[in-house]
MARBA-3410 file (N, C-alpha, C, O; in Angstrom, 1 decimal):
144
-30.3,-40.9,-94.0,-31.1,-39.8,-94.2,-32.4,-40.8,-93.6,-32.9,-40.4,-92.6 ~ -32.9,-41.8,-94.2,-34.0,-42.2,-93.6,-34.5,-42.5,-92.3,-35.5,-42.1,-91.7 ~ -33.1,-43.3,-91.7,-33.5,-43.4,-90.3,-33.3,-42.1,-89.6,-33.6,-42.1,-88.4 ~ -32.8,-40.7,-90.1,-33.0,-39.7,-89.2,-34.5,-39.2,-89.2,-34.9,-38.7,-88.2 ~ -35.5,-39.3,-90.6,-36.5,-38.9,-90.8,-37.2,-39.7,-89.8,-37.8,-39.1,-88.9
-37.2,-41.0,-90.0,-37.6,-42.1,-88.8,-37.8,-41.5,-87.2,-38.8,-41.3,-86.5 ~ -36.5,-41.2,-86.8,-36.5,-41.0,-85.8,-37.1,-39.5,-85.3,-37.6,-39.2,-84.2 ~ -36.9,-38.6,-86.3,-37.2,-37.2,-85.6,-38.6,-37.3,-85.9,-39.3,-36.5,-85.3 ~ -39.5,-38.2,-86.8,-41.3,-38.4,-86.6,-41.5,-39.2,-85.7,-42.7,-39.2,-85.5 ~ -40.7,-40.0,-84.9,-40.8,-40.8,-83.8,-41.0,-39.9,-82.7,-41.9,-40.0,-81.8
-40.2,-38.9,-82.8,-40.2,-37.7,-81.8,-41.1,-36.9,-81.8,-41.6,-36.3,-80.8 ~ -41.5,-36.8,-82.7,-42.9,-35.6,-83.0,-43.8,-36.5,-82.5,-44.3,-36.1,-81.4 ~ -44.3,-37.8,-83.2,-45.3,-38.7,-82.7,-45.3,-38.6,-80.9,-46.4,-38.2,-80.3 ~ -44.4,-38.9,-80.4,-44.1,-38.9,-78.9,-44.5,-37.7,-78.1,-45.1,-37.7,-77.0 ~ -44.1,-36.6,-78.9,-44.7,-35.1,-78.1,-46.1,-35.2,-78.3,-46.7,-35.4,-77.3
-46.7,-35.2,-79.5,-48.6,-35.5,-79.3,-49.0,-36.7,-78.8,-50.2,-36.9,-78.9 ~ -48.1,-37.5,-78.4,-48.6,-38.4,-77.9,-48.9,-38.1,-75.9,-49.9,-38.2,-75.1 ~ -47.5,-37.9,-75.8,-47.3,-36.8,-74.2,-48.0,-36.1,-73.9,-48.3,-36.1,-72.8 ~ -48.6,-35.3,-74.9,-49.5,-34.1,-74.5,-50.7,-34.8,-74.5,-51.2,-34.6,-73.4 ~ -51.5,-35.6,-75.4,-52.5,-36.0,-75.1,-52.7,-37.2,-73.9,-53.6,-37.2,-73.1
-51.8,-38.1,-73.9,-51.9,-39.2,-72.7,-52.1,-38.3,-71.5,-53.1,-38.2,-70.8 ~ -50.1,-37.4,-71.3,-50.2,-36.6,-70.0,-51.5,-35.3,-69.5,-51.5,-34.7,-68.4 ~ -52.2,-35.2,-70.5,-53.5,-34.2,-70.4,-54.7,-35.4,-69.5,-55.3,-35.3,-68.5 ~ -54.7,-36.4,-70.6,-55.7,-37.4,-70.5,-55.4,-38.1,-68.7,-56.3,-38.5,-68.0 ~ -53.9,-38.1,-68.2,-53.8,-38.6,-67.1,-54.2,-37.2,-65.8,-53.7,-37.4,-64.6
-54.5,-36.6,-65.9,-54.5,-35.4,-65.2,-56.0,-34.8,-65.3,-56.3,-33.9,-64.5 ~ -56.8,-35.2,-66.0,-57.5,-34.8,-66.5,-58.7,-34.5,-65.5,-59.4,-33.6,-65.8 ~ -58.8,-35.3,-64.3,-59.9,-35.1,-63.3,-59.5,-33.7,-62.2,-60.1,-33.2,-61.3 ~ -58.1,-33.2,-62.9,-57.9,-31.9,-61.8,-57.7,-31.0,-63.0,-57.0,-30.0,-62.8 ~ -58.2,-31.1,-64.3,-58.6,-29.8,-65.1,-57.3,-29.2,-65.5,-57.3,-28.1,-65.9
-56.1,-30.2,-65.5,-54.9,-29.7,-66.0,-54.2,-30.2,-67.2,-54.0,-31.4,-67.4 ~ -53.8,-29.1,-68.1,-52.9,-30.0,-69.5,-51.4,-30.2,-68.9,-50.8,-29.9,-67.9 ~ -51.0,-30.8,-70.0,-49.5,-30.7,-69.9,-48.7,-29.7,-70.2,-47.5,-29.9,-70.1 ~ -49.2,-28.4,-70.6,-48.5,-27.5,-70.6,-48.5,-26.8,-69.3,-47.5,-26.4,-68.8 ~ -49.8,-26.6,-68.6,-50.1,-26.0,-67.5,-49.1,-27.0,-66.3,-48.4,-26.5,-65.5
-49.4,-28.4,-66.4,-48.5,-29.0,-65.6,-46.7,-28.8,-65.3,-46.0,-28.7,-64.3 ~ -46.4,-28.8,-66.5,-44.9,-27.9,-66.5,-44.9,-26.7,-65.8,-44.4,-26.7,-64.7 ~ -45.5,-25.7,-66.2,-45.6,-24.4,-65.5,-45.7,-24.9,-64.3,-44.6,-24.9,-63.8 ~ -46.4,-25.1,-63.7,-46.4,-26.0,-62.1,-45.7,-26.4,-61.6,-45.6,-26.2,-60.4 ~ -45.0,-27.1,-62.3,-43.8,-27.9,-62.0,-42.4,-27.2,-61.6,-41.7,-27.2,-60.6
-42.3,-26.5,-62.9,-41.2,-25.6,-62.9,-41.4,-24.4,-61.3,-40.6,-24.0,-60.4 ~ -42.8,-24.0,-61.4,-42.7,-22.8,-60.0,-42.9,-23.5,-58.9,-43.0,-22.8,-57.9 ~ -43.0,-24.9,-58.9,-42.7,-25.3,-57.5,-41.8,-26.3,-56.8,-42.0,-27.1,-55.9 ~ -40.2,-25.7,-57.6,-39.6,-26.2,-57.2,-38.8,-25.1,-56.1,-38.8,-23.9,-56.3 ~ -38.3,-25.7,-55.2,-37.8,-24.4,-54.2,-37.3,-23.4,-54.4,-37.6,-22.3,-54.0
-36.3,-23.8,-55.2,-35.3,-22.2,-55.5,-36.0,-21.0,-56.2,-35.6,-19.9,-56.4 ~ -37.1,-21.5,-56.5,-38.2,-20.7,-57.0,-39.7,-20.1,-56.5,-40.8,-19.8,-57.0 ~ -39.0,-20.1,-55.0,-40.8,-19.9,-54.0,-41.0,-19.0,-54.4,-42.1,-19.0,-54.9 ~ -40.2,-17.7,-54.4,-40.6,-16.2,-54.7,-41.0,-16.2,-55.7,-41.9,-15.5,-55.7 ~ -40.8,-16.8,-56.9,-41.1,-16.5,-58.4,-40.2,-16.5,-59.6,-39.0,-16.9,-59.8
-40.9,-16.1,-60.2,-39.8,-16.5,-61.6,-40.1,-15.3,-62.7,-41.3,-15.3,-62.9 ~ -39.6,-14.6,-63.1,-39.6,-13.9,-64.2,-40.3,-14.3,-65.2,-40.2,-15.6,-65.2 ~ -41.0,-14.0,-66.1,-41.5,-14.6,-67.2,-40.6,-14.9,-68.1,-40.8,-16.0,-68.6 ~ -39.6,-14.1,-68.6,-38.7,-14.6,-69.3,-37.8,-15.7,-69.1,-37.6,-16.5,-70.0 ~ -37.4,-15.9,-68.1,-36.9,-16.7,-67.3,-37.8,-18.2,-67.3,-37.4,-19.3,-67.5
-39.1,-17.8,-67.1,-39.6,-19.0,-66.7,-39.8,-19.5,-68.6,-40.0,-20.6,-69.0 ~ -39.8,-18.6,-69.3,-40.0,-18.9,-70.9,-38.6,-19.8,-71.2,-38.5,-20.9,-71.8 ~ -37.8,-19.1,-70.7,-36.6,-19.8,-71.2,-36.3,-21.1,-70.7,-35.7,-21.9,-71.4 ~ -36.8,-21.3,-69.3,-36.2,-22.8,-68.4,-36.9,-23.5,-69.5,-36.4,-24.4,-70.1 ~ -38.6,-23.1,-69.8,-39.6,-24.6,-70.1,-39.5,-24.5,-71.9,-40.3,-25.0,-72.7
-38.3,-23.8,-72.1,-38.1,-23.9,-73.5,-39.2,-23.4,-74.8,-39.2,-23.8,-75.9 ~ -40.2,-22.6,-74.3,-41.5,-22.2,-75.0,-41.3,-20.3,-75.3,-40.6,-19.5,-74.6 ~ -42.3,-20.0,-76.4,-42.0,-18.5,-76.4,-42.9,-17.9,-75.5,-43.9,-18.4,-75.0 ~ -42.3,-16.4,-75.1,-43.2,-16.0,-74.2,-44.9,-15.5,-74.4,-45.7,-15.1,-73.5 ~ -45.0,-15.7,-76.1,-46.2,-15.6,-76.4,-47.4,-17.0,-75.8,-48.5,-16.9,-75.2
-46.7,-18.0,-76.2,-47.6,-19.2,-76.2,-47.5,-19.2,-74.5,-48.6,-19.5,-74.0 ~ -46.4,-19.0,-73.8,-46.7,-18.8,-72.1,-47.6,-17.9,-71.5,-48.0,-18.3,-70.4 ~ -48.0,-16.7,-72.2,-48.6,-15.9,-71.8,-50.1,-16.2,-71.6,-50.6,-15.5,-70.7 ~ -50.8,-17.2,-72.4,-51.9,-17.9,-72.4,-52.2,-18.5,-71.6,-53.2,-18.2,-70.9 ~ -51.6,-19.4,-71.4,-51.0,-20.5,-70.1,-51.3,-19.9,-69.0,-52.2,-20.1,-68.3
-50.4,-19.1,-68.8,-50.2,-18.0,-67.5,-51.7,-17.4,-67.2,-52.4,-17.6,-66.2 ~ -52.0,-16.6,-68.4,-53.7,-16.2,-67.9,-54.6,-17.2,-67.6,-55.6,-16.9,-67.0 ~ -54.5,-18.4,-67.9,-55.4,-19.7,-67.5,-55.3,-19.7,-66.0,-56.1,-19.7,-65.2 ~ -54.1,-19.9,-65.9,-53.6,-20.4,-64.4,-54.1,-19.2,-63.2,-54.8,-19.2,-62.3 ~ -53.3,-18.3,-63.9,-54.2,-16.9,-63.0,-55.3,-17.0,-63.0,-55.7,-17.2,-61.8
-56.4,-17.1,-64.0,-57.9,-17.0,-63.7,-58.4,-18.2,-62.9,-59.5,-18.0,-62.4 ~ -57.8,-19.5,-62.7,-58.0,-20.5,-61.5,-57.4,-20.2,-60.3,-57.4,-21.0,-59.3 ~ -56.9,-19.1,-60.4,-56.2,-18.8,-59.2,-55.1,-19.8,-58.4,-55.0,-20.0,-57.2 ~ -54.3,-20.3,-59.5,-53.3,-21.4,-59.4,-51.8,-20.6,-59.2,-51.0,-20.9,-58.4 ~ -51.6,-19.5,-60.2,-50.6,-18.6,-59.8,-51.1,-17.2,-59.8,-52.2,-16.7,-60.2
-49.9,-16.6,-59.3,-50.2,-15.0,-58.7,-48.7,-14.3,-59.8,-47.7,-14.7,-60.3 ~ -49.3,-13.1,-59.8,-47.6,-12.1,-60.1,-47.8,-11.2,-59.3,-48.9,-10.7,-59.0 ~ -46.8,-10.9,-59.0,-46.1,-10.2,-58.1,-45.3,-9.5,-57.9,-44.3,-9.9,-58.6 ~ -44.8,-8.3,-57.3,-43.8,-7.5,-57.7,-42.9,-7.6,-57.4,-42.8,-7.3,-56.2 ~ -41.6,-8.2,-57.9,-40.0,-8.7,-57.5,-39.5,-7.7,-56.7,-39.3,-6.5,-57.0
-39.1,-8.3,-55.4,-38.4,-7.7,-54.2,-37.1,-7.1,-54.5,-36.6,-6.3,-53.8 ~ -36.5,-7.8,-55.9,-35.7,-7.1,-55.9,-34.9,-6.2,-56.7,-33.8,-5.7,-56.6 ~ -36.0,-6.2,-57.6,-36.6,-5.0,-58.5,-38.1,-4.4,-58.9,-38.8,-4.8,-59.8 ~ -38.3,-3.2,-58.0,-40.1,-3.0,-58.0,-40.3,-3.1,-59.2,-41.3,-3.6,-59.6 ~ -39.5,-2.5,-60.0,-40.2,-2.4,-61.8,-40.8,-3.8,-62.4,-41.7,-3.9,-63.3
-40.0,-4.7,-61.7,-40.2,-6.0,-62.4,-41.3,-7.1,-61.6,-41.7,-6.8,-60.5 ~ -42.0,-8.4,-62.3,-43.2,-8.7,-61.5,-42.7,-10.1,-61.5,-41.8,-10.5,-62.3 ~ -43.1,-10.7,-60.9,-42.5,-12.6,-61.3,-44.1,-12.9,-60.9,-45.0,-12.4,-60.2 ~ -43.8,-14.4,-61.8,-44.8,-15.4,-61.8,-44.7,-16.4,-60.4,-43.6,-16.9,-60.4 ~ -45.5,-16.7,-59.4,-45.1,-17.7,-58.1,-46.9,-18.5,-57.8,-47.9,-17.8,-57.8
-46.9,-19.8,-57.6,-47.5,-20.4,-57.1,-48.4,-20.0,-55.6,-48.0,-20.3,-54.5 ~ -49.4,-19.6,-55.8,-50.9,-19.5,-55.2,-50.5,-20.7,-53.9,-50.0,-21.7,-53.9 ~ -51.0,-20.1,-53.2,-51.4,-21.7,-52.1,-52.4,-22.7,-52.1,-52.6,-23.6,-51.3 ~ -53.3,-22.2,-53.4,-54.2,-23.2,-53.8,-53.3,-23.8,-54.9,-53.7,-25.0,-55.1 ~ -52.1,-23.3,-55.7,-51.4,-23.7,-56.8,-50.7,-24.9,-56.1,-50.7,-26.0,-56.6
-50.0,-24.5,-55.0,-48.9,-25.7,-54.3,-50.0,-26.8,-53.7,-49.5,-27.9,-53.4 ~ -51.4,-26.8,-53.4,-51.6,-27.5,-53.2,-52.4,-28.5,-54.0,-52.8,-29.6,-53.5 ~ -52.5,-28.0,-55.2,-52.5,-28.7,-56.8,-51.8,-29.5,-56.8,-52.1,-30.7,-56.6 ~ -50.6,-28.9,-57.0,-49.5,-29.5,-57.3,-49.2,-30.6,-56.0,-49.1,-31.8,-56.4 ~ -49.0,-30.5,-54.9,-49.1,-31.5,-54.1,-49.9,-32.6,-54.7,-49.4,-33.7,-54.9
-51.2,-32.3,-55.1,-52.1,-33.2,-55.0,-51.6,-34.2,-57.0,-51.9,-35.4,-57.3 ~ -51.2,-33.5,-57.4,-50.7,-33.6,-58.8,-49.5,-35.3,-58.4,-49.7,-36.5,-58.7 ~ -48.6,-34.9,-57.7,-47.4,-35.7,-57.6,-47.6,-36.9,-58.0,-46.9,-37.5,-58.8 ~ -48.5,-37.5,-57.3,-48.2,-39.7,-57.5,-49.4,-39.7,-58.8,-49.2,-40.8,-59.3 ~ -50.2,-39.2,-59.3,-50.7,-39.0,-60.6,-49.7,-38.9,-61.8,-49.6,-39.4,-62.9
-49.2,-38.1,-61.3,-47.6,-37.8,-62.7,-46.7,-38.8,-62.5,-46.1,-39.4,-63.4 ~ -46.4,-39.0,-61.0,-45.5,-40.3,-61.3,-46.1,-41.5,-61.7,-45.2,-42.3,-62.1 ~ -47.1,-42.0,-61.7,-47.5,-42.8,-61.9,-47.8,-42.9,-63.5,-47.6,-43.9,-64.1 ~ -48.1,-41.8,-64.2,-47.9,-41.7,-65.9,-46.3,-42.0,-65.8,-46.2,-43.2,-65.8 ~ -45.5,-41.6,-65.7,-44.0,-41.7,-65.9,-44.0,-43.3,-65.5,-43.6,-43.9,-66.5
-44.4,-44.0,-64.7,-44.3,-45.2,-64.8,-44.9,-45.9,-65.6,-44.5,-47.1,-65.8 ~ -45.6,-45.5,-66.0,-46.5,-46.4,-67.1,-45.9,-46.3,-68.4,-45.7,-47.2,-69.2 ~ -45.6,-45.0,-68.6,-45.0,-44.7,-70.0,-43.8,-45.5,-70.3,-43.6,-46.0,-71.3 ~ -42.8,-45.5,-68.8,-41.2,-45.6,-69.1,-41.1,-47.3,-68.7,-40.1,-47.9,-68.4 ~ -42.8,-47.8,-68.9,-42.5,-49.2,-68.7,-41.9,-49.8,-69.6,-42.1,-49.6,-70.8
-40.8,-50.8,-69.1,-40.0,-51.5,-69.6,-38.3,-51.2,-70.1,-37.4,-51.8,-70.6 ~ -38.5,-49.8,-69.7,-37.1,-48.8,-69.2,-36.3,-49.4,-68.2,-36.7,-49.0,-67.1 ~ -35.3,-50.2,-68.1,-34.5,-49.9,-66.7,-33.9,-48.6,-66.0,-34.2,-47.5,-66.5 ~ -33.1,-48.6,-65.1,-32.6,-47.6,-64.7,-31.8,-47.1,-65.8,-32.1,-46.1,-66.4 ~ -30.9,-47.8,-65.9,-29.8,-47.5,-66.9,-30.4,-46.7,-68.3,-30.0,-45.7,-68.7
-31.6,-47.6,-68.8,-31.9,-47.0,-70.3,-32.3,-45.5,-69.7,-31.7,-44.5,-70.3 ~ -33.0,-45.2,-68.8,-33.5,-44.0,-68.6,-31.9,-43.0,-68.5,-32.0,-42.0,-69.3 ~ -31.0,-43.1,-67.9,-30.3,-42.6,-67.9,-29.5,-42.3,-69.4,-29.1,-41.1,-69.8 ~ -29.3,-43.2,-70.0,-28.9,-43.3,-71.4,-30.1,-42.2,-72.0,-29.9,-41.0,-72.4 ~ -31.4,-42.7,-71.8,-32.2,-41.7,-72.9,-32.4,-40.5,-72.4,-33.0,-39.7,-73.2
-32.0,-40.0,-71.1,-31.6,-38.0,-70.9,-30.7,-38.1,-71.4,-30.9,-37.4,-72.4 ~ -29.1,-38.7,-71.5,-27.9,-38.4,-71.9,-28.5,-37.8,-73.5,-28.2,-36.7,-74.0 ~ -29.3,-38.9,-74.3,-29.5,-38.7,-75.9,-30.4,-37.9,-76.1,-30.7,-37.5,-77.2 ~ -30.9,-37.6,-75.1,-32.1,-36.2,-75.5,-31.7,-35.0,-75.2,-32.0,-34.0,-75.9 ~ -31.0,-34.9,-74.3,-30.2,-34.0,-73.8,-28.8,-33.3,-75.1,-28.5,-32.2,-75.3
-28.3,-34.3,-75.6,-27.6,-34.2,-76.5,-28.3,-33.7,-77.8,-27.9,-32.6,-78.3 ~ -29.2,-34.3,-78.3,-30.0,-33.6,-79.0,-30.5,-32.0,-78.7,-30.4,-31.2,-79.6 ~ -30.9,-31.7,-77.7,-31.7,-30.4,-77.4,-30.3,-29.7,-77.6,-30.3,-29.3,-78.8 ~ -29.3,-29.4,-76.9,-27.9,-29.2,-76.9,-27.9,-28.6,-78.6,-27.9,-27.4,-78.9 ~ -27.8,-29.7,-79.7,-27.7,-29.7,-81.2,-28.5,-28.8,-81.8,-28.3,-28.0,-82.8
-29.4,-28.9,-81.3,-30.8,-27.7,-81.8,-30.6,-26.6,-81.1,-31.4,-25.8,-81.6 ~ -30.2,-26.3,-80.5,-30.1,-25.3,-79.3,-29.2,-24.3,-80.3,-29.5,-23.1,-80.5 ~ -28.2,-24.9,-80.9,-26.7,-24.2,-81.6,-27.7,-24.1,-83.4,-27.1,-23.5,-84.2 ~ -28.7,-24.5,-83.7,-29.4,-24.6,-85.1,-29.6,-22.7,-85.1,-30.1,-22.2,-86.0
END
């Protein structure tokens, strides 16, 4: 039981450190880790035409309520826009603006440098195993 407590506490600490250090890594761009995750999700080629807010919320595993504030700030900064869906004129999608796409391109190198520093000492195989274990944990928690 003690080992489980330590493991979950370490995850909690790592999540907080990821938020703090990730935001610091992109400080010159004025982007938080939450905004970075939204921009990254919307930069994927398969969602070039945008994603519904519910779909984006499920993809990022965040509540619509939390996502709403992030989207409002990104929209205010001209990085995303809400557009009418071409498939269903009654629904709206969120997509990157040209300014958002330009910013994302500028963020890629600093993000990868952050990844490299954060994962220093992890071999390729370590990283694959880590993905496996975190994915297993995520699936288990989704069933709770």
